C-alpha positions in Angstrom: -82.4 -2.2 -32.8 -78.9 -1.9 -33.9 -76.5 0.9 -33.4 -73.2 2.0 -35.3 -70.1 1.6 -32.9 -66.7 2.8 -33.5 -63.8 1.0 -31.8 -61.7 3.4 -29.8 -58.4 1.5 -30.4 -58.6 0.5 -34.4 -61.5 3.1 -35.6 -63.3 0.2 -37.1 -67.1 0.5 -37.2 -69.8 -2.3 -36.7 -73.3 -2.4 -35.8 -74.4 -3.7 -32.6 -77.7 -4.8 -31.2 -78.9 -2.6 -28.4 -79.1 -5.7 -26.2 -75.5 -5.2 -25.8 -75.8 -1.9 -24.5 -73.3 -1.3 -21.7 -71.4 -4.4 -22.0 -67.6 -5.3 -22.5 -66.1 -7.7 -25.0 -63.5 -7.8 -27.5 -63.1 -5.9 -31.0 -63.6 -8.4 -33.9 -61.0 -6.5 -35.7 -58.0 -5.7 -33.4 -59.2 -8.1 -30.5 -58.7 -5.5 -27.7 -61.4 -4.9 -24.9 -64.0 -2.6 -25.6 -67.3 -1.0 -23.7 -70.4 -0.7 -25.5 -72.2 2.7 -24.6 -75.5 3.1 -23.3 -77.8 3.0 -26.5 -81.0 4.0 -24.4 -80.0 7.7 -24.6 -79.5 7.7 -28.3 -82.2 5.3 -29.5 -84.6 8.0 -30.6 -81.5 9.8 -32.6 -80.8 6.4 -34.2 -84.5 6.3 -35.7 -83.9 9.5 -37.5 -83.7 9.6 -41.2 -80.4 9.5 -42.6 -78.8 8.5 -39.1 -78.9 4.6 -39.6 -76.6 3.0 -41.7 -77.2 -0.1 -43.8 -76.0 -3.0 -42.2 -75.0 -4.8 -45.6 -72.7 -2.2 -46.6 -70.9 -2.7 -43.2 -70.8 -6.4 -43.4 -69.2 -6.4 -47.0 -66.8 -4.0 -46.1 -66.0 -6.1 -42.8 -65.9 -9.1 -44.8 -63.3 -7.6 -47.6 -61.2 -6.3 -44.5 -61.3 -10.0 -43.0 -60.2 -11.4 -46.4 -57.4 -9.0 -46.6 -56.2 -9.5 -43.1 -56.5 -13.1 -43.6 -54.4 -13.1 -47.1 -51.8 -11.2 -45.1 -51.4 -13.6 -42.3 -51.1 -16.5 -44.8 -48.4 -14.7 -46.7 -46.7 -13.6 -43.5 -46.6 -17.5 -42.4 -45.1 -18.4 -46.0 -42.6 -15.8 -45.7 -41.9 -16.6 -42.3 -41.6 -20.3 -43.0 -39.2 -19.6 -45.8 -37.1 -17.3 -43.6 -36.7 -20.0 -40.8 -35.8 -22.5 -43.6 -33.2 -20.3 -44.8 -31.8 -19.8 -41.3 -31.7 -23.5 -40.5 -30.1 -24.4 -43.8 -27.4 -21.7 -43.0 -26.9 -22.8 -39.4 -26.5 -26.3 -40.8 -23.9 -25.3 -43.5 -21.9 -23.2 -41.0 -21.7 -25.9 -38.2 -20.5 -28.5 -40.9 -18.2 -26.1 -42.4 -16.7 -25.7 -38.8 -16.3 -29.1 -38.3 -14.6 -29.6 -41.6 -12.0 -26.6 -40.9 -11.1 -28.4 -37.4 -10.3 -31.6 -39.4 -8.5 -29.9 -42.1 -6.4 -28.0 -39.8 -5.5 -31.4 -38.1 -4.6 -32.9 -41.3 -2.5 -29.9 -42.3 -0.7 -30.2 -38.7 0.0 -33.8 -39.5 1.5 -33.1 -42.8 3.7 -30.3 -41.2 5.1 -33.0 -38.9 5.4 -35.9 -41.5 5.5 -34.0 -44.9 2.6 -35.7 -46.5 -0.9 -36.2 -45.5 -2.1 -39.3 -43.2 -2.7 -42.7 -45.3 -6.4 -43.3 -45.7 -6.0 -46.1 -43.6 -3.7 -48.2 -41.7 -2.7 -51.7 -42.5 -1.3 -54.9 -40.7 1.5 -57.2 -42.1 -1.1 -58.8 -44.5 -2.2 -55.5 -46.0 -5.9 -55.9 -44.0 -7.2 -52.5 -43.3 -7.1 -51.6 -39.6 -8.2 -47.8 -39.1 -9.3 -44.8 -40.8 -7.1 -41.7 -41.0 -9.6 -40.2 -38.6 -8.2 -42.3 -35.9 -4.4 -41.4 -36.8 -5.1 -37.6 -36.6 -6.8 -37.8 -32.9 -3.7 -36.4 -31.3 -3.9 -33.3 -33.4 -7.6 -32.8 -32.6 -6.6 -32.8 -28.7 -8.2 -36.5 -28.5 -4.9 -38.0 -26.9 -6.8 -40.0 -24.4 -9.1 -41.5 -26.7 -6.3 -42.1 -29.2 -4.5 -44.2 -26.4 -7.5 -46.4 -25.7 -7.5 -47.7 -29.4 -5.6 -50.9 -30.1 -3.7 -50.0 -33.5 -2.9 -53.4 -34.0 -6.2 -54.8 -34.7 -9.1 -53.6 -36.8 -11.3 -51.0 -35.9 -14.4 -53.4 -35.0 -12.5 -56.1 -33.3 -11.4 -56.9 -29.6 -11.7 -53.9 -27.3 -12.1 -51.4 -30.2 -15.5 -52.8 -30.7 -16.8 -50.8 -27.1 -15.2 -47.7 -28.7 -17.1 -47.9 -32.0 -20.4 -47.3 -29.8 -18.7 -45.5 -26.7 -17.2 -42.5 -28.1 -17.4 -40.4 -31.1 -15.5 -36.9 -31.5 -18.0 -34.2 -31.8 -16.1 -32.7 -34.8 -16.8 -36.1 -36.8 -20.6 -35.5 -36.1 -22.8 -33.9 -39.0 -25.2 -31.7 -37.6 -28.0 -33.4 -39.1 -26.7 -37.0 -37.7 -28.4 -38.3 -34.6 -27.0 -37.7 -31.3 -26.4 -41.3 -30.6 -24.9 -42.0 -34.3 -21.2 -43.3 -34.5 -20.6 -42.7 -38.2 -19.5 -39.5 -40.2 -20.0 -38.1 -43.5 -16.7 -36.4 -43.5 -14.4 -38.1 -45.9 -11.3 -37.9 -48.2 -11.3 -38.2 -52.1 -8.9 -40.9 -53.0 -7.7 -42.4 -56.2 -5.7 -41.6 -59.4 -5.0 -37.9 -59.7 -6.3 -37.3 -56.1 -4.3 -36.0 -52.8 -4.4 -39.9 -51.9 -3.5 -41.6 -55.0 -2.8 -45.8 -54.4 0.9 -44.9 -54.3 0.6 -42.9 -51.4 -0.8 -39.8 -49.8 0.7 -36.2 -51.3 1.7 -33.0 -49.2 1.0 -29.6 -49.2 3.9 -28.8 -51.1 3.0 -31.1 -53.9 -0.5 -29.0 -54.6 0.7 -27.4 -57.7 -2.8 -26.0 -58.5 -2.8 -23.9 -55.4 -3.9 -24.4 -52.0 -7.0 -22.3 -52.3 -8.1 -24.4 -55.2 -7.6 -27.8 -54.1 -10.3 -29.8 -52.0 -8.6 -31.6 -49.1 -12.0 -32.9 -47.4 -15.6 -33.4 -48.5 -19.1 -34.4 -47.2 -20.3 -37.7 -48.5 -24.1 -39.0 -48.7 -26.0 -39.7 -45.5 -26.8 -43.4 -46.9 -22.9 -43.9 -47.3 -22.2 -42.8 -43.9 -19.7 -45.2 -42.4 -20.7 -47.4 -39.5 -18.3 -45.8 -37.5 -15.9 -42.9 -37.7 -13.2 -45.4 -37.0 -14.0 -47.5 -40.0 -11.2 -47.2 -43.1 -13.8 -45.8 -45.7 -13.5 -42.8 -48.1 -14.8 -41.7 -51.5 -13.4 -43.1 -54.8 -12.9 -40.4 -57.5 -13.6 -43.0 -60.2 -17.1 -43.6 -58.4 -18.4 -40.2 -57.8 -17.0 -38.4 -60.6 -17.7 -34.6 -60.4 -21.6 -34.4 -59.6 -22.9 -33.0 -56.4 -26.4 -34.5 -55.1 -26.6 -36.6 -58.4 -30.0 -38.8 -58.5 -27.9 -41.9 -58.4 -26.9 -41.2 -54.8 -23.3 -41.8 -56.1 -21.4 -38.4 -55.7 -20.6 -35.7 -53.3 -23.1 -34.1 -51.1 -26.4 -35.4 -49.6 -25.6 -34.5 -46.1 -26.1 -30.7 -46.2 -29.2 -29.6 -48.3 -28.7 -28.0 -51.7 -25.0 -28.6 -52.2 -21.9 -29.9 -50.4 -19.3 -28.6 -47.6 -15.9 -28.8 -48.3 -12.4 -27.9 -47.1 -9.4 -27.0 -49.1 -5.5 -27.7 -48.6 -5.5 -24.0 -47.1 -7.9 -25.0 -44.4 -10.8 -22.9 -45.3 -14.4 -24.3 -45.5 -16.9 -23.6 -48.4 -20.0 -24.5 -49.8 -20.4 -25.5 -53.3 -24.3 -25.6 -54.5 -25.5 -28.6 -56.4 -25.4 -26.6 -59.8 -21.3 -26.3 -59.6 -20.4 -27.9 -63.0 -18.9 -31.2 -62.6 -15.6 -30.2 -64.6 -15.2 -27.7 -62.0 -15.6 -30.1 -59.1 -13.0 -32.4 -60.8 -10.7 -29.6 -61.2 -11.2 -28.6 -57.5 -10.3 -32.3 -56.4 -7.1 -32.5 -58.6 -4.1 -31.4 -56.7 -1.7 -30.9 -59.8 -4.1 -31.1 -62.8 -3.2 -27.7 -64.1 -6.8 -26.7 -64.9 -7.3 -23.1 -65.4 -9.6 -22.2 -62.3 -10.0 -18.5 -61.4 -8.5 -17.8 -58.1 -11.8 -16.7 -56.3 -13.5 -19.9 -57.8 -14.7 -21.2 -54.5 -15.8 -17.9 -53.3 -17.8 -17.4 -56.8 -19.6 -20.8 -56.4 -20.1 -20.3 -52.8 -21.7 -16.8 -52.9 -23.9 -17.9 -56.0 -26.5 -19.4 -53.6 -26.2 -16.8 -50.9 
């Protein structure tokens, strides 16, 4: 014989066989502990006409309730997953931007002392590339000890420098998505004609006529084009990358941070450009003296478009 029982916690009702009379267990709806009453005393009343409910109705209602609860849980999991992804992506962008702002600050400090930014790489007497600008600015990143260990007279991967390639990588050169033991970096200058770093020699902040807030100083490159070492004299050639962000070809800006690219401007601030940013806008931002008609808040506009 079955009896209609109401959970004292969630008020849900279910039919219980009298063999469970007086037992304890968990409510199938709310999961909290319940104790069944002694059905013996109400057995006769339960058999009276009109007192017993049809179990089929209850099971249908319970089934519908469980379906609704299940659907709600699935929706909550999906929303939670999307929220977690957005939080992770946001933290990744912020962490990379902080790295780039520190690097941009060091580049600007060097320019303040020398009038121009450092050359993309140093060379020996024969014109052979030796070290990246990332080595040159180490003293401006409070990395004097590491700077003094590097032999500037030989290439980055020769002599005693080989041990440093795999031994010490400044944290600021590590992208948040790179492995903890990696020695490469995705933080690059954009070099070539019409950039801050043409073949004739680097420019300085005073030669940026397009405005420090609208000229990109530092960018992220593709993960697959990550340097073997942060010391390696390698950067991005404007003729090769164009103005595309995360292009299918893999040749362009971005690819390190999901959905776009983190950049730092001559003023020293970091921004996130979504991959929907028009290539012409990107090219205008790379040019320090192109005279392109960009609004003053162009980076804020594109940066906020994906928030």
